[in-house]
C-alpha positions as CSV (number, residue, x, y, z in Angstrom):
1,M,-29.5,-140.7,-108.1
2,T,-31.9,-138.1,-108.9
3,A,-34.9,-138.4,-111.0
4,D,-32.8,-136.9,-113.6
5,G,-29.7,-139.4,-113.7
6,N,-28.0,-141.2,-116.0
7,N,-27.9,-144.8,-116.5
8,Q,-30.7,-145.3,-114.2
9,L,-32.8,-148.3,-114.6
10,I,-36.3,-146.7,-114.4
11,S,-37.1,-142.8,-115.4
12,V,-40.3,-141.4,-113.3
13,Q,-42.4,-138.1,-114.9
14,P,-43.0,-135.9,-113.6
15,N,-39.9,-135.3,-111.5
16,G,-42.1,-134.2,-108.3
17,L,-45.4,-134.5,-106.9
18,K,-47.7,-131.8,-107.1
19,F,-51.2,-131.6,-105.8
20,A,-54.3,-129.0,-105.6
21,F,-54.4,-128.6,-101.6
22,E,-58.2,-128.2,-101.0
23,L,-59.4,-128.4,-97.2
24,E,-61.3,-131.4,-96.3
25,K,-60.6,-132.7,-99.5
26,P,-58.6,-135.4,-100.6
27,S,-56.2,-134.5,-104.2
28,F,-54.4,-137.0,-106.4
29,C,-51.1,-137.1,-108.4
30,D,-50.3,-139.9,-110.8
31,L,-46.5,-140.5,-111.4
32,K,-45.5,-142.9,-114.8
33,V,-42.4,-145.3,-114.1
34,V,-40.6,-146.4,-116.8
35,N,-38.3,-149.0,-117.1
36,N,-35.7,-148.1,-119.6
37,T,-33.6,-151.4,-119.6
38,E,-34.2,-154.9,-120.8
39,H,-34.7,-156.2,-117.5
40,H,-37.2,-157.0,-115.5
41,V,-37.1,-154.1,-112.9
42,A,-39.0,-154.2,-109.7
43,F,-39.8,-150.7,-107.5
44,K,-40.6,-149.5,-104.0
45,V,-42.1,-146.2,-102.6
46,K,-41.2,-145.0,-99.7
47,T,-42.3,-141.5,-98.2
48,T,-41.2,-139.5,-94.8
49,S,-45.1,-138.7,-94.4
50,P,-46.8,-142.1,-94.5
51,K,-50.0,-141.6,-92.6
52,K,-51.0,-138.6,-95.2
53,Y,-50.8,-140.6,-98.7
54,F,-52.0,-143.2,-99.7
55,V,-50.0,-145.1,-103.0
56,R,-51.1,-147.6,-105.0
57,P,-49.4,-149.6,-105.8
58,N,-46.6,-148.8,-103.8
59,T,-44.6,-152.2,-104.9
60,G,-44.2,-152.9,-108.3
61,V,-42.4,-154.8,-111.0
62,V,-42.2,-153.1,-114.7
63,Q,-41.4,-155.6,-118.0
64,P,-38.5,-154.6,-120.4
65,W,-39.3,-151.4,-121.8
66,D,-42.7,-151.1,-120.8
67,S,-44.2,-148.6,-118.0
68,S,-46.4,-148.3,-114.6
69,V,-48.5,-145.1,-113.4
70,I,-48.7,-144.4,-109.6
71,K,-51.4,-143.5,-108.1
72,V,-50.7,-141.4,-105.1
73,T,-53.7,-139.4,-102.7
74,L,-52.9,-137.0,-100.3
75,Q,-55.5,-137.5,-97.6
76,A,-58.0,-134.6,-96.6
77,Q,-56.1,-132.0,-94.5
78,R,-57.9,-129.9,-91.8
79,E,-55.5,-127.0,-92.3
80,Y,-52.7,-125.1,-95.0
81,P,-49.5,-125.6,-94.5
82,P,-47.5,-122.4,-93.3
83,D,-47.0,-120.3,-96.7
84,M,-48.4,-123.5,-98.5
85,Q,-44.9,-125.1,-98.5
86,C,-44.4,-128.7,-98.0
87,K,-41.5,-130.5,-96.8
88,D,-42.8,-134.0,-97.3
89,K,-40.4,-136.0,-99.5
90,F,-41.2,-139.6,-101.8
91,L,-38.3,-142.4,-102.1
92,L,-38.5,-144.2,-105.3
93,Q,-36.3,-147.0,-104.9
94,S,-36.0,-149.8,-108.3
95,T,-33.5,-153.0,-108.7
96,V,-33.4,-155.3,-111.4
97,V,-35.4,-158.9,-110.6
98,P,-35.6,-162.5,-112.4
99,S,-38.3,-162.2,-115.1
100,N,-40.6,-164.6,-113.4
101,A,-40.9,-161.9,-110.1
102,D,-44.1,-161.1,-109.0
103,A,-44.7,-158.1,-107.3
104,D,-46.5,-160.0,-104.2
105,D,-43.9,-162.3,-103.6
106,L,-40.9,-160.1,-104.0
107,P,-37.8,-161.3,-101.1
108,A,-38.2,-159.3,-97.9
109,D,-34.4,-157.8,-98.6
110,T,-35.0,-156.8,-102.4
111,F,-34.7,-153.2,-101.3
112,N,-32.2,-153.6,-98.7
113,K,-29.4,-151.7,-99.6
114,E,-26.7,-154.2,-97.7
115,S,-27.9,-157.2,-100.0
116,S,-25.6,-157.8,-103.3
117,R,-27.8,-156.5,-105.7
118,E,-27.7,-152.9,-106.9
119,I,-30.4,-150.4,-105.8
120,Q,-31.1,-147.4,-107.7
121,E,-33.2,-144.3,-105.6
122,C,-34.9,-141.5,-106.8
123,K,-35.8,-138.5,-104.8
124,L,-39.6,-136.5,-105.4
125,K,-40.7,-133.6,-103.3
126,V,-43.6,-132.6,-102.9
127,F,-45.5,-129.4,-104.0
128,Y,-48.7,-127.8,-103.1
129,A,-51.1,-125.3,-105.0
130,R,-54.4,-123.9,-103.8
131,G,-57.2,-125.7,-105.4
132,N,-59.9,-123.5,-106.8
133,S,-60.5,-120.3,-105.1
134,E,-61.0,-121.5,-101.6
135,D,-58.3,-119.2,-100.4
136,E,-58.5,-119.1,-96.3
137,G,-58.5,-115.1,-95.5
138,F,-59.5,-114.0,-99.3
139,K,-63.3,-114.8,-99.3
140,T,-65.6,-113.0,-101.6
141,Y,-69.0,-113.0,-99.8
142,P,-72.1,-113.3,-102.1
143,E,-74.2,-110.5,-102.7
144,Q,-78.1,-111.0,-101.5
145,G,-80.1,-113.0,-103.4
146,T,-77.0,-115.6,-104.6
147,D,-77.4,-118.1,-101.8
148,S,-78.8,-120.6,-104.2
149,N,-75.8,-120.0,-106.7
150,S,-73.5,-120.8,-104.1
151,T,-75.2,-123.7,-102.6
152,V,-75.4,-124.9,-106.5
153,Q,-71.8,-124.7,-106.8
154,H,-71.2,-126.4,-103.4
155,L,-73.1,-129.3,-104.5
156,K,-71.3,-129.2,-107.4
157,D,-67.5,-129.7,-105.9
158,E,-68.8,-131.9,-103.9
159,R,-70.4,-134.2,-106.8
160,D,-66.9,-133.8,-108.7
161,A,-65.4,-135.0,-105.5
162,A,-67.4,-138.3,-105.3
163,V,-66.9,-138.7,-109.3
164,R,-62.8,-138.8,-108.1
165,Q,-63.6,-141.0,-105.6
166,T,-65.1,-143.8,-107.6
167,L,-62.6,-143.6,-110.4
168,Q,-60.0,-144.3,-107.7
169,L,-62.2,-147.0,-106.6
170,Q,-62.9,-148.3,-109.9
171,Q,-58.9,-148.0,-110.5
172,E,-58.4,-150.4,-107.3
173,L,-60.8,-152.9,-108.3
174,D,-59.2,-152.9,-111.6
175,F,-55.8,-153.4,-109.9
176,L,-57.4,-156.7,-107.0
177,K,-58.2,-158.2,-110.6
178,R,-55.1,-158.4,-111.9
179,R,-54.1,-159.2,-108.7
180,R,-56.2,-162.0,-108.5
181,Q,-55.5,-163.4,-112.3
182,R,-51.7,-163.5,-110.7
183,R,-52.0,-165.4,-107.6
184,N,-54.6,-167.5,-106.2
185,D,-55.5,-164.7,-103.0
186,S,-58.2,-166.0,-100.7
187,G,-58.7,-162.6,-99.2
188,F,-59.2,-161.3,-102.7
189,S,-63.4,-162.0,-102.0
190,L,-63.4,-160.1,-99.4
191,M,-61.7,-157.3,-100.9
192,F,-63.6,-157.4,-103.9
193,A,-67.1,-157.3,-102.0
194,F,-66.0,-154.2,-100.2
195,V,-64.7,-152.5,-102.8
196,V,-67.8,-152.7,-104.6
197,G,-70.1,-151.7,-101.6
198,L,-67.9,-148.5,-101.5
199,I,-68.6,-148.2,-105.4
200,G,-72.2,-148.7,-104.5
201,I,-72.4,-146.4,-102.0
202,L,-70.8,-143.3,-104.0
203,I,-72.7,-144.0,-106.9
204,G,-76.1,-143.9,-104.5
205,F,-75.0,-140.2,-103.2
206,L,-74.6,-139.1,-106.9
207,L,-78.1,-140.5,-108.0
208,K,-79.3,-138.6,-104.9
209,F,-77.6,-135.6,-105.7
210,S,-79.1,-135.4,-109.1
211,S,-82.6,-135.5,-107.2
212,S,-82.4,-134.0,-104.2
213,S,-80.7,-130.3,-103.1
214,A,-79.6,-131.6,-100.1
215,P,-75.8,-131.0,-99.6
216,F,-73.4,-134.4,-100.7
217,V,-71.2,-135.5,-97.9
218,D,-68.0,-137.4,-99.0
219,S,-67.2,-139.9,-96.5
220,S,-65.1,-142.5,-98.3
221,T,-61.4,-141.1,-97.5
222,E,-59.2,-144.0,-97.3
223,E,-56.1,-144.5,-94.6
224,I,-52.9,-145.8,-95.1
């Protein structure tokens, strides 16, 4: 089934993932999953390149006529792909589950095609677009006396990247809070402390940036 198929359990907006590709920087894309039925629908996200992307949540349950947002992060890359073409693909599986189903306790065979339940699939392509003006091979070198402006712009770019990472970590924290409310997770306290620590580090970097002209280095990129 494609994203615009008929009688689908869920619909996806947009029907593809587009990332503003910048070297050495993560990029973000949101997918909105809408439940078009009166049933509880579970979904699962798969990709052909799991080491390149971080997906949260990669599994979930959407209530009838409700929606959920999936946040996909493209990890920082060291080189541009040939012709900015991407062959990566995502697969979104969905199936009807009982009304009391919890995303953390779904049976292992929930998305097994050999099971008796109906499994629908939605394939999504990935597109890259160059972010800002950092085009290798088309750099404009500053004239004499403009080094300070270039440095300030670089620091602003790094600050913006840190802000995006902080927002992502805050969203991760909200996700963990909701998860704790659904179940008593013994490992939550450690994860909670870890996420709070990362947010504190990023905020510390931002405060340091506001009072110093030294380059800002973001080292909080997560891996799948």
